[in-house]
N, C-alpha and C positions, 0 to 999 in steps of 0.2 A: 594379964591386963595390957601390958605393953604390946604383946603380940596381937591382941585383938585391935588395939589402936592402930598398929601398923597396917593390918589388913584393911581396916576401914579407910585409912588414908589412901591406900593403893586403889581401893574401889572408887573413892571419891575422885582421885586423879584420873582414873580411866573414864569415869562419867564426864568429867570436865572436858577431857580431850575429845570424847565422843560427841558431846554437845557442841564443842567448838568446831569440830569437823562438819557437823550438821548445820551449824549456823554461819560458817564462813565459806566463801567460794572465791575463785580467782578468775579474773578476766584478763586474757593476754592481749598483746598489741594487735593481733590479727583477728580478734574476736569482738563480738558485741552480744550482750545478753539481755534477756527479758525475764523478770521475776514474776511468776504466776502463783497467785494465792487462791487455792480452791477453784482452779480453772479460770480465774479472772486475772489478766495482766495488771500489775500494780506499779511496775517500775521498769525503766529501760536503762541499761548500763552500757555506755560506749567508750568510757575511759578505762584504760588498763589499771589493774591493781587488785587488792584484796577487798572484797565486799562482804556485807553482812545481810543475812536473811533470817526469817523466822523458821527455826528448825521444825521439821516434820509437818509443816504447814505450807511453806513456800517451795515451789519448784523453780529451777533455773533452766532456761532453754538458751543454748548458745548458737549463734549464727556466725558464719565466716564473713569478715569485713573486707577480704581481699577481692580482687577481680577474678571472676570465675567464667568459665566458658560452657556452652551447651552446643552440641553438634547434632544437627538434624539428620535423620536417615536419608538415604538416596531416594529421590522421588522423580517421577516422570511428569513433565509439565508441557502444556501446549502454548507456544509463543503467539504473539500477535499476528505473525504471518503463517500460522497454522503448522509450523514445524514443531516436532516433538524433540525434547531434550531431556537428559537425566541430569539433575542438578543437586548439589549438596552444599548447604551453607552452615556456617557456625556463627555464634554470637558471643560477645563478651558483655558481662553484666556484673553488677554488684548490688548488694542490699543497702539502700540508703535510709530506709525507714523501717527498723526492725519491728516496731509495734504494728504498723500497717501490714507488713509482711506476715506477721503472726496472725493477725485478724483475717487476712485474705486467704493465705495458702497454708500457713502453719509450718509445713515441712518442705525441705529442699526438693525432695522427690516430686511432690505435688507441684512445686514451682516450676520444675523442669518440664513437667507434662504440659502445663499451661503455656510456658514459653514456646515449646515445640509447636503447639497448636496455633498460637498467635503468629509466630514467625512464618510457619508454613502457609497460613492463609494469606498473609501479606505478600509473601514471595510469589504465590500463584497469581494473585491479583495484579501485581506489578508486571510480572513477566508476560501475562496475557495481553498487555498493551504495547509491547515492544517487539520489533523484529529480531531475527537472529543476528543481523549485522551489528545491532547495538551492543550485544554481549561481547563482540570481538573488537570493539573500539573503546575510545575514552569514555563513552556513555556508560560503561559498566560501573564506574565509580559513582556516577549520578544515580543509577538504578539502586545500588547498594545503599546510598545515603537516603533515598526516598523510602526504602524498606525500613531502615533504622529509625527514621523520623516517625513513620506510622506505628511501628511496634513500640517505640519509646512513649508515644502518647497514650497507648493502651495499657502499658505496664506501670504508669504512674500510680494507679489505684492499688497496685500490688506492693508498693514500696520498693520497687526495683528500678534501677537506672541502666539503660542499654547504652554501652559505650561504642560498640561497633557491630556491624553485621557484614560479613564478607562471604563471597562464593568460594567454597573449597574446591569445587569442580563443577563444570558445566559441559557435558559431552552430548553429542548427537547420538541417537539410537543407531544401531548397526545398519538397519535397513534404510534409515534416513541418510546416513553417511554415504551408503552405496548409491542411493538415488541422486544425491547431490554430486557425487563423483561422476556418475554417468552423465548427468546434465552438463557438468563442467567439461567433461571430455568431448561431448558432442558439440558444445559451444566452441571449444578450441579447434576442433576439426573443421567446423564451419568457417571460423576465422582464417584457418590455414588455407582452405580452398579459395576463399575470397582473396587472400594475399597472393596465392599462386596465380589466380586468374588476372589479378591486377598486375603482377609481375610479368606475366606472359604478354599482356596488352602493352605494357611499357617496353618490353623487349621488341615486339613487333614495330612499335613506333620508332624506337631507336634504330632497328634494322632498316626500316623504310627510309628514315632520314639519312642513314649511312649510305644506302644504295643510291639515293637521289644525289647526295654529295659526290659519291664515286662516279656516277654517270656524268655529272656536271664537270668534275675534274678531268675525267677521261676525254670528254668532248672538247674541253678547253685545251688539253694537252695535244690531242690529235689535230685540232685546228692550228695550234702553234707549231706543231711538227710539220704540218702541210705547208704552212707559210715559210718555215725555215727550209724545208726541202725544195720548195719552188724557188726560193731565193738562191739556194745552193746550185740547183740545176741551171738557173739563169746565169749565175756566175761561172759555172763550169762550161756552159755553152759559149759564154763570152770569151773565156780563156781558150776554149777549143777553136773558136773562130779566129781569135787573135793569133793562135799558134799556126792555124792553117794559112792565114794570110802571110805569115813570116816565110814559110817554105812549103808551097803547095805540092811540089814534087815529092818531098819526103813524107808529107802527110798521106799522099795517095799511095806511096810504097808501104807505109805503116798499116794503112787500112787493108791493103791487099794481103799482107802477111796475116792480119787478123782473120781475114776471110779464109785463107788457106788453113789456118789453125782450127777454125770452127768446122770446116768442111772435111778435113783429112785426118784430124787427131782422133786417137782411140778407136779407129775403125779401118777397114780395108775396102774402101769404096771402089767401084769401077765406074770411071767417068769416060764417056766417049765424047771427045771434043775434036774439033778441026784444028789444024796447026795454027791457023791465024785467029783463034778465039781470043777475045779480050781478056778472058780469065787467065790465060797463060802468058800474057804479055810481060808480066813481071819476071817470070822464069826466063824469058828470052832476053829482056833488057837488063835485069839486075838492078841493084840499088842506084838511085840517081847520083850523079857526080856532085860532090860538095861545092858550094858556092865559094 
């Protein structure tokens, strides 16, 4: 009898534990739950703790309450200036209305599919209105904010809040990059030719100006030299005339010696002169007597 009672107590205890495990569930700090009874949601639990449900009738679906991310695949997009780029974006989101989320998409996989479609459509529409330069400037943040606002408005009905959308990468296609590089190279070569031509023109102007200034300076220097030379010759003639007037006989003797030097030096001339020639007078008379 006692053994049967003990076995019955154990069975009852096991049943109680089993019923308790089927009727109780736990919501953690990073979770939110929806209680579904026969396919119809009847309660939303967002506070952490131990909760009670109707065993074998109610099902509990848990959703993550933390910030989650979804990364879109690499796509090719045509910009507003008809340039093609490969861009990849990611978005941060969280479930703010579990009941609306359950009614709209039910599962996280389905939610990610819809988010990828909505974000991809908004990205293509926004990038189709901007040039390439906008993605390389401070306008990139404005473009990201416009995409986030557009997607956030569309995901309100899904019970999802979009916190941010950012570009993970935005690269030009290889052929586009090469075309832009070739165009930049030709543009730089054209600018280099223009600068060289301008520099050559400036060099010719500077050279012409320098030549003109050189000609003016040389002309002024030659004029000044001619003036100085004329004044020096005049002063030399005055000194010579003064010296000649001091001692004409010595001056005549000195000039005769200069004539002999120019005529007879460094050569063997043959002169035929009469004995009474004026040229030989100094040889005969000798130097004048001093006064």
